[in-house]
DSSP file (Angstrom, degrees, kcal/mol; ACC not computed):
  #  RESIDUE AA STRUCTURE BP1 BP2  ACC     N-H-->O    O-->H-N    N-H-->O    O-->H-N    TCO  KAPPA ALPHA  PHI   PSI    X-CA   Y-CA   Z-CA
    1    1 A M      >       0   0    0      0, 0.0     5,-1.6     0, 0.0     3,-0.3   0.000 360.0 360.0 360.0 -33.2   -1.2  -30.1   10.2
    2    2 A Y  T > 5 +     0   0    0      1,-0.2     3,-1.0     3,-0.2     6,-0.0   0.908 360.0  47.5 -60.2 -41.7   -4.0  -31.6   12.3
    3    3 A R  T 3 5S+     0   0    0      1,-0.2    -1,-0.2     2,-0.1     4,-0.0   0.750 109.2  56.3 -71.4 -21.8   -2.3  -35.0   12.4
    4    4 A K  T 3 5S-     0   0    0     -3,-0.3    -1,-0.2     2,-0.0    -2,-0.2   0.135 135.5 -47.9-102.6  21.2    1.0  -33.4   13.4
    5    5 A G  T < 5S+     0   0    0     -3,-1.0     2,-0.9     1,-0.3    -3,-0.2   0.244  95.5 113.4 143.6 -19.8    0.0  -31.4   16.5
    6    6 A I      < +     0   0    0     -5,-1.6     2,-0.4     0, 0.0    -1,-0.3  -0.729  43.1 173.2 -84.3 114.5   -3.2  -29.4   16.1
    7    7 A Q        -     0   0    0     -2,-0.9     2,-0.1    -3,-0.1    -4,-0.0  -0.906  33.9-112.2-120.9 147.0   -5.6  -31.0   18.4
    8    8 A S        -     0   0    0     -2,-0.4     3,-0.0    -6,-0.0     0, 0.0  -0.470  34.3-163.7 -73.2 150.6   -9.1  -29.9   19.4
    9    9 A S        -     0   0    0     -2,-0.1     3,-0.1     1,-0.1     5,-0.1  -0.892  32.2 -76.5-130.8 162.5   -9.5  -28.8   23.0
   10   10 A P    >   -     0   0    0      0, 0.0     3,-1.8     0, 0.0     4,-0.3  -0.212  62.3 -87.1 -59.6 149.2  -12.6  -28.3   25.1
   11   11 A A  T 3  S+     0   0    0      1,-0.2    -3,-0.0     2,-0.1     0, 0.0  -0.278 113.6  26.1 -58.1 137.8  -14.5  -25.2   24.6
   12   12 A G  T 3> S+     0   0    0     -3,-0.1     4,-2.3     4,-0.0    -1,-0.2   0.378  85.0 113.7  91.5  -3.9  -13.3  -22.2   26.6
   13   13 A T  H <> S+     0   0    0     -3,-1.8     4,-2.6     2,-0.2     5,-0.2   0.934  78.4  46.5 -65.6 -45.6   -9.7  -23.5   26.9
   14   14 A F  H  > S+     0   0    0     -4,-0.3     4,-2.5     2,-0.2    -1,-0.2   0.921 113.6  49.2 -61.6 -44.1   -8.2  -20.7   24.8
   15   15 A E  H  > S+     0   0    0      2,-0.2     4,-2.4     1,-0.2    -1,-0.2   0.913 112.2  47.9 -61.9 -43.5  -10.2  -18.1   26.7
   16   16 A A  H  X S+     0   0    0     -4,-2.3     4,-2.0     1,-0.2    -2,-0.2   0.918 112.4  49.1 -66.1 -43.3   -9.2  -19.5   30.1
   17   17 A D  H  <>S+     0   0    0     -4,-2.6     5,-3.1     1,-0.2     6,-0.5   0.897 111.4  50.0 -63.5 -39.1   -5.5  -19.6   29.0
   18   18 A A  H ><5S+     0   0    0     -4,-2.5     3,-1.1     3,-0.2    -2,-0.2   0.918 110.6  49.0 -66.1 -42.4   -5.7  -16.0   27.8
   19   19 A Q  H 3<5S+     0   0    0     -4,-2.4    -1,-0.2     1,-0.2    -2,-0.2   0.856 114.9  44.1 -67.3 -33.9   -7.2  -14.7   31.0
   20   20 A S  T 3<5S-     0   0    0     -4,-2.0    -1,-0.2    -5,-0.2    -2,-0.2   0.299 112.7-118.4 -94.6  11.9   -4.6  -16.5   33.2
   21   21 A A  T < 5S+     0   0    0     -3,-1.1    -3,-0.2    -4,-0.2    -4,-0.1   0.872  73.2 132.5  58.3  41.5   -1.8  -15.4   30.9
   22   22 A K      < +     0   0    0     -5,-3.1    -4,-0.2    -6,-0.2    -1,-0.1   0.193  28.6 121.5-106.4  15.0   -0.8  -19.0   30.0
   23   23 A L        -     0   0    0     -6,-0.5     4,-0.1    -5,-0.1    -9,-0.0  -0.512  69.9-106.7 -75.7 147.6   -0.6  -18.5   26.3
   24   24 A P        -     0   0    0      0, 0.0    -1,-0.1     0, 0.0    -2,-0.0  -0.275  25.9-112.9 -68.7 162.0    2.8  -19.3   24.7
   25   25 A A  S    S+     0   0    0      1,-0.2     2,-0.6     2,-0.1    -2,-0.1   0.843 109.3  48.2 -65.1 -33.2    5.0  -16.4   23.6
   26   26 A V        +     0   0    0      1,-0.1    -1,-0.2     0, 0.0     3,-0.0  -0.948  62.9 177.3-111.1 122.5    4.6  -17.5   19.9
   27   27 A T        +     0   0    0     -2,-0.6     2,-0.3    -4,-0.1    -1,-0.1   0.258  61.0  55.4-109.3  10.9    1.0  -18.1   18.9
   28   28 A W        -     0   0    0      2,-0.0     2,-0.3     0, 0.0     0, 0.0  -0.976  63.0-149.2-141.5 158.1    1.5  -18.9   15.2
   29   29 A L        -     0   0    0     -2,-0.3    -2,-0.0    -3,-0.0     0, 0.0  -0.926  11.2-140.4-125.5 149.3    3.5  -21.3   13.2
   30   30 A M        -     0   0    0     -2,-0.3     3,-0.1     6,-0.1     6,-0.1  -0.894  25.0-158.6-108.7 102.2    5.0  -21.1    9.7
   31   31 A P        -     0   0    0      0, 0.0     5,-0.1     0, 0.0     6,-0.0  -0.354  33.3 -84.7 -74.8 161.4    4.5  -24.4    8.0
   32   32 A P    >>  -     0   0    0      0, 0.0     3,-1.3     0, 0.0     4,-1.2  -0.232  47.7-102.5 -57.8 156.0    6.7  -25.4    5.1
   33   33 A E  G >4 S+     0   0    0      1,-0.3     3,-0.6     2,-0.2     0, 0.0   0.857 120.5  58.1 -52.0 -41.5    5.5  -24.0    1.7
   34   34 A I  G 34 S+     0   0    0      1,-0.3    -1,-0.3     5,-0.1     0, 0.0   0.823 116.2  35.0 -62.6 -30.9    4.0  -27.4    0.7
   35   35 A A  G <4 S+     0   0    0     -3,-1.3    -1,-0.3     3,-0.1    -2,-0.2   0.496  97.1 114.4 -98.4  -6.0    1.7  -27.4    3.7
   36   36 A G    <<  -     0   0    0     -4,-1.2    -6,-0.1    -3,-0.6    -3,-0.0  -0.249  67.2-136.4 -71.0 154.3    1.2  -23.7    3.8
   37   37 A E  S    S+     0   0    0      1,-0.3    -1,-0.1    -6,-0.0    -4,-0.0   0.812 101.9  38.5 -74.5 -32.2   -2.2  -22.1    3.3
   38   38 A H  S    S-     0   0    0      2,-0.0    -1,-0.3     3,-0.0    -3,-0.1  -0.855  87.0-148.0-120.9  93.6   -0.6  -19.4    1.1
   39   39 A P        -     0   0    0      0, 0.0     2,-2.7     0, 0.0     3,-0.3  -0.159  32.2 -98.7 -60.6 157.4    2.2  -20.9   -1.1
   40   40 A D     >  +     0   0    0      1,-0.2     4,-1.5     2,-0.1     5,-0.1  -0.374  66.0 148.1 -77.7  64.7    5.1  -18.7   -2.0
   41   41 A W  H  >  +     0   0    0     -2,-2.7     4,-2.6     1,-0.2     5,-0.2   0.807  62.4  62.7 -70.9 -29.5    3.7  -17.8   -5.4
   42   42 A R  H  > S+     0   0    0     -3,-0.3     4,-3.1     2,-0.2     5,-0.4   0.942 106.0  43.1 -65.5 -46.9    5.3  -14.3   -5.4
   43   43 A R  H  > S+     0   0    0      1,-0.2     4,-1.7     2,-0.2    -1,-0.2   0.890 116.3  48.9 -67.0 -38.3    8.9  -15.6   -5.3
   44   44 A R  H  < S+     0   0    0     -4,-1.5    -1,-0.2     2,-0.2    -2,-0.2   0.890 119.4  38.8 -65.4 -37.8    8.1  -18.3   -7.9
   45   45 A T  H  < S+     0   0    0     -4,-2.6    -2,-0.2     1,-0.1    -3,-0.2   0.913 132.8  19.9 -81.5 -44.4    6.4  -15.8  -10.2
   46   46 A F  H  < S-     0   0    0     -4,-3.1    -3,-0.2     1,-0.3    -2,-0.2   0.483  98.9-131.7-108.7  -5.5    8.7  -12.7   -9.8
   47   47 A G     <  -     0   0    0     -4,-1.7     2,-1.1    -5,-0.4    -1,-0.3  -0.308  56.8 -28.3  82.4-172.2   11.9  -14.2   -8.5
   48   48 A D    >   -     0   0    0      1,-0.2     3,-1.6    -4,-0.1     4,-0.2  -0.690  56.9-173.1 -84.2  98.8   13.9  -12.9   -5.5
   49   49 A L  G >  S+     0   0    0     -2,-1.1     3,-1.3     1,-0.3     4,-0.3   0.648  74.1  77.4 -71.1 -14.4   13.1   -9.2   -5.5
   50   50 A T  G >  S+     0   0    0      1,-0.3     3,-1.3     2,-0.2     5,-0.5   0.712  78.8  74.1 -67.8 -15.6   15.6   -8.5   -2.7
   51   51 A S  G X  S+     0   0    0     -3,-1.6     3,-1.2     1,-0.3    -1,-0.3   0.789  83.5  66.2 -65.9 -24.9   18.2   -8.7   -5.4
   52   52 A A  G <  S+     0   0    0     -3,-1.3    -1,-0.3     1,-0.2    -2,-0.2   0.738  92.3  62.7 -65.2 -22.3   17.1   -5.3   -6.6
   53   53 A L  G <  S-     0   0    0     -3,-1.3    -1,-0.2    -4,-0.3    -2,-0.2   0.640  96.0-142.7 -78.5 -13.7   18.4   -3.9   -3.3
   54   54 A R    X   +     0   0    0     -3,-1.2     3,-1.0    -4,-0.3    -3,-0.1   0.915  35.0 166.7  53.4  50.1   21.9   -4.9   -4.1
   55   55 A L  T 3   +     0   0    0     -5,-0.5    -1,-0.1     1,-0.2    -4,-0.1   0.757  69.2  58.8 -68.3 -24.3   22.6   -5.9   -0.5
   56   56 A A  T 3  S+     0   0    0     -5,-0.1    -1,-0.2     2,-0.1    -2,-0.1   0.692  94.3  79.2 -79.0 -17.1   25.8   -7.7   -1.4
   57   57 A Q  S <  S-     0   0    0     -3,-1.0     3,-0.1     1,-0.1     0, 0.0  -0.615  89.5-107.1 -91.8 150.7   27.4   -4.6   -3.0
   58   58 A P        -     0   0    0      0, 0.0    -1,-0.1     0, 0.0     3,-0.1  -0.364  48.5 -89.4 -68.3 155.5   29.0   -1.8   -1.0
   59   59 A P        -     0   0    0      0, 0.0     2,-0.1     0, 0.0    -5,-0.0  -0.275  50.7 -92.8 -64.1 153.1   27.0    1.5   -0.8
   60   60 A A        -     0   0    0      1,-0.1     4,-0.0    -3,-0.1    -3,-0.0  -0.365  24.7-137.9 -66.3 144.8   27.6    4.1   -3.5
   61   61 A S  S    S+     0   0    0      1,-0.1    -1,-0.1    -3,-0.1     0, 0.0   0.801  87.3  20.9 -76.9 -28.9   30.2    6.7   -2.7
   62   62 A K  S    S-     0   0    0      3,-0.0    -1,-0.1     0, 0.0     3,-0.1  -0.969  95.6 -90.0-136.2 154.4   28.1    9.5   -4.1
   63   63 A P        -     0   0    0      0, 0.0     2,-0.3     0, 0.0    -2,-0.1  -0.234  46.3-104.2 -61.3 150.7   24.4    9.9   -4.8
   64   64 A I        -     0   0    0     -4,-0.0     2,-0.3     1,-0.0    -4,-0.0  -0.591  34.7-137.7 -75.3 133.5   23.1    8.9   -8.2
   65   65 A G        -     0   0    0     -2,-0.3    -1,-0.0    -3,-0.1    -3,-0.0  -0.718   8.7-153.4 -95.1 145.1   22.4   11.8  -10.5
   66   66 A F    >   -     0   0    0     -2,-0.3     3,-1.4     0, 0.0     4,-0.4  -0.974  23.0-120.5-117.7 123.8   19.3   12.0  -12.6
   67   67 A P  T 3  S+     0   0    0      0, 0.0     0, 0.0     0, 0.0     0, 0.0  -0.374  93.2  18.0 -67.0 139.0   19.4   14.1  -15.8
   68   68 A G  T 3> S+     0   0    0     -2,-0.1     4,-1.7     1,-0.0     5,-0.1   0.339  88.8 111.2  88.6  -6.3   16.9   17.0  -16.0
   69   69 A V  H <> S+     0   0    0     -3,-1.4     4,-2.5     1,-0.2     5,-0.2   0.915  74.0  54.2 -68.1 -42.0   16.1   17.1  -12.3
   70   70 A D  H  > S+     0   0    0     -4,-0.4     4,-2.3     1,-0.2    -1,-0.2   0.898 108.0  50.5 -59.5 -40.7   17.8   20.4  -11.7
   71   71 A A  H  > S+     0   0    0      1,-0.2     4,-2.3     2,-0.2    -1,-0.2   0.898 110.6  49.2 -63.2 -40.0   15.7   22.0  -14.5
   72   72 A E  H  X S+     0   0    0     -4,-1.7     4,-2.5     2,-0.2    -2,-0.2   0.890 110.0  50.9 -66.9 -38.3   12.5   20.6  -13.0
   73   73 A V  H  X S+     0   0    0     -4,-2.5     4,-2.5     2,-0.2    -2,-0.2   0.917 110.8  49.0 -64.0 -42.6   13.4   21.9   -9.5
   74   74 A T  H  X S+     0   0    0     -4,-2.3     4,-1.6     1,-0.2    -2,-0.2   0.917 112.0  48.8 -59.7 -45.3   14.1   25.4  -11.0
   75   75 A R  H  X S+     0   0    0     -4,-2.3     4,-0.7     1,-0.2    -2,-0.2   0.892 112.0  48.4 -63.9 -40.1   10.8   25.3  -12.8
   76   76 A A  H >< S+     0   0    0     -4,-2.5     3,-0.8     1,-0.2     4,-0.3   0.883 109.0  53.2 -68.8 -36.6    8.9   24.2   -9.7
   77   77 A D  H >< S+     0   0    0     -4,-2.5     3,-1.6     1,-0.2     4,-0.3   0.828  98.8  65.3 -64.5 -30.6   10.6   26.9   -7.6
   78   78 A A  H >< S+     0   0    0     -4,-1.6     3,-1.5     1,-0.3     4,-0.3   0.784  88.3  67.4 -63.1 -27.0    9.5   29.5  -10.1
   79   79 A T  G X< S+     0   0    0     -3,-0.8     3,-1.0    -4,-0.7    -1,-0.3   0.728  86.6  69.5 -67.4 -19.7    5.8   28.8   -9.2
   80   80 A D  G <  S+     0   0    0     -3,-1.6    -1,-0.3    -4,-0.3    -2,-0.2   0.762  95.8  54.8 -65.6 -23.3    6.6   30.3   -5.7
   81   81 A K  G <  S+     0   0    0     -3,-1.5    -1,-0.2    -4,-0.3    -2,-0.2   0.502  83.3 108.8 -90.6  -3.8    6.9   33.7   -7.5
   82   82 A L  S <  S-     0   0    0     -3,-1.0    -3,-0.0    -4,-0.3     2,-0.0  -0.367  81.6 -96.2 -67.2 150.4    3.4   33.5   -9.1
   83   83 A P        -     0   0    0      0, 0.0    -1,-0.1     0, 0.0     3,-0.1  -0.339  44.6 -98.8 -66.3 152.7    0.8   35.9   -7.7
   84   84 A K        -     0   0    0      1,-0.1     2,-0.0    -3,-0.1    -3,-0.0  -0.393  47.4 -96.8 -67.9 147.2   -1.6   34.5   -5.1
   85   85 A P        -     0   0    0      0, 0.0     2,-0.5     0, 0.0    -1,-0.1  -0.345  37.3-117.8 -66.5 150.6   -5.0   33.4   -6.5
   86   86 A V        -     0   0    0     -3,-0.1     3,-0.0    -2,-0.0     0, 0.0  -0.779  20.2-135.6 -93.1 127.8   -7.8   35.9   -6.2
   87   87 A V        -     0   0    0     -2,-0.5     3,-0.1     1,-0.1    -1,-0.0  -0.720  29.4-112.0 -80.8 127.9  -10.7   34.8   -4.1
   88   88 A P        -     0   0    0      0, 0.0    -1,-0.1     0, 0.0     4,-0.1  -0.224  36.9-100.2 -60.5 149.9  -14.1   35.6   -5.8
   89   89 A A        -     0   0    0      2,-0.1    -3,-0.0     1,-0.1     0, 0.0  -0.341  52.0 -85.7 -70.2 152.0  -16.2   38.3   -4.1
   90   90 A A  S    S+     0   0    0     -3,-0.1     2,-0.1     2,-0.1    -1,-0.1  -0.623  92.1  56.1 -93.6 159.1  -19.1   37.2   -2.0
   91   91 A P        +     0   0    0      0, 0.0     2,-0.3     0, 0.0    -2,-0.1   0.627  64.6 167.5 -83.2 155.6  -22.0   36.5   -2.2
   92   92 A Q        -     0   0    0     -2,-0.1     2,-0.3    -4,-0.1    -2,-0.1  -0.851  17.7-152.7-124.0 162.3  -22.0   33.7   -4.7
   93   93 A S        -     0   0    0     -2,-0.3     3,-0.1    -3,-0.0     0, 0.0  -0.960  24.9-103.4-135.7 154.6  -24.7   31.2   -5.6
   94   94 A E        -     0   0    0     -2,-0.3     2,-0.0     1,-0.1     0, 0.0  -0.434  46.6 -99.4 -72.6 149.0  -24.7   27.7   -7.0
   95   95 A P        -     0   0    0      0, 0.0     2,-0.3     0, 0.0    -1,-0.1  -0.380  37.6-131.3 -68.9 151.6  -25.4   27.3  -10.7
   96   96 A A        -     0   0    0     -3,-0.1     2,-0.3    -2,-0.0    -3,-0.0  -0.817  15.8-113.5-107.3 145.6  -29.0   26.2  -11.5
   97   97 A Q        -     0   0    0     -2,-0.3    -1,-0.0     1,-0.1     0, 0.0  -0.574  33.8-122.5 -73.4 131.2  -30.0   23.4  -13.9
   98   98 A E        -     0   0    0     -2,-0.3    -1,-0.1     1,-0.1     2,-0.0  -0.459  33.3-104.8 -69.7 147.9  -31.8   24.8  -17.0
   99   99 A P  S    S+     0   0    0      0, 0.0     2,-0.1     0, 0.0    -1,-0.1  -0.310  78.3  39.0 -72.6 160.1  -35.3   23.4  -17.5
  100  100 A G  S    S-     0   0    0      2,-0.0     2,-0.3    -2,-0.0    -2,-0.0  -0.401  79.1 -86.5  99.9-176.6  -36.0   20.7  -20.1
  101  101 A T        -     0   0    0     -2,-0.1     0, 0.0     0, 0.0     0, 0.0  -0.901  24.9-129.0-132.0 160.5  -34.2   17.7  -21.4
  102  102 A K        -     0   0    0     -2,-0.3     2,-0.1     1,-0.0     3,-0.1  -0.856  35.9-102.5-107.1 144.9  -31.6   17.0  -24.1
  103  103 A P        -     0   0    0      0, 0.0     2,-0.3     0, 0.0    -1,-0.0  -0.388  40.3-107.5 -66.5 145.3  -32.1   14.4  -26.7
  104  104 A H        -     0   0    0     -2,-0.1     2,-0.6     1,-0.0     0, 0.0  -0.551  28.0-152.9 -74.3 133.0  -30.2   11.2  -26.1
  105  105 A I        -     0   0    0     -2,-0.3     3,-0.1    -3,-0.1    -1,-0.0  -0.947  15.3-143.7-108.0 119.5  -27.2   10.7  -28.5
  106  106 A G        -     0   0    0     -2,-0.6    -1,-0.0     1,-0.2     0, 0.0  -0.041  37.9 -62.2 -73.3 178.8  -26.4    7.0  -29.0
  107  107 A P              0   0    0      0, 0.0    -1,-0.2     0, 0.0     0, 0.0  -0.279 360.0 360.0 -62.1 149.8  -22.9    5.5  -29.5
  108  108 A H              0   0    0     -3,-0.1    -2,-0.0     0, 0.0     0, 0.0   0.451 360.0 360.0 -76.8 360.0  -21.0    6.7  -32.5
């Protein structure tokens, strides 16, 4: 890339251009994969994942149903009818460590 256009410039050139709003609208380039810093390993490894979106197919006319979802929703709604938890009475204290040590038990 250096030979094809990236040239060093005097120190402070970028800062001066930024202050005077002379920076180009696009400040980055996408080199071809062979010259890129990060090769397109994801597409090579996993394929074109956009095919999972089925963009070439028309949208479904009705939503997809999942078996057992209605029963799970009913079960989850039933938890709304449970009694509220009881808050313990005050005052409370933190548990204390018992004195002494326990013998070390090695791996089984």
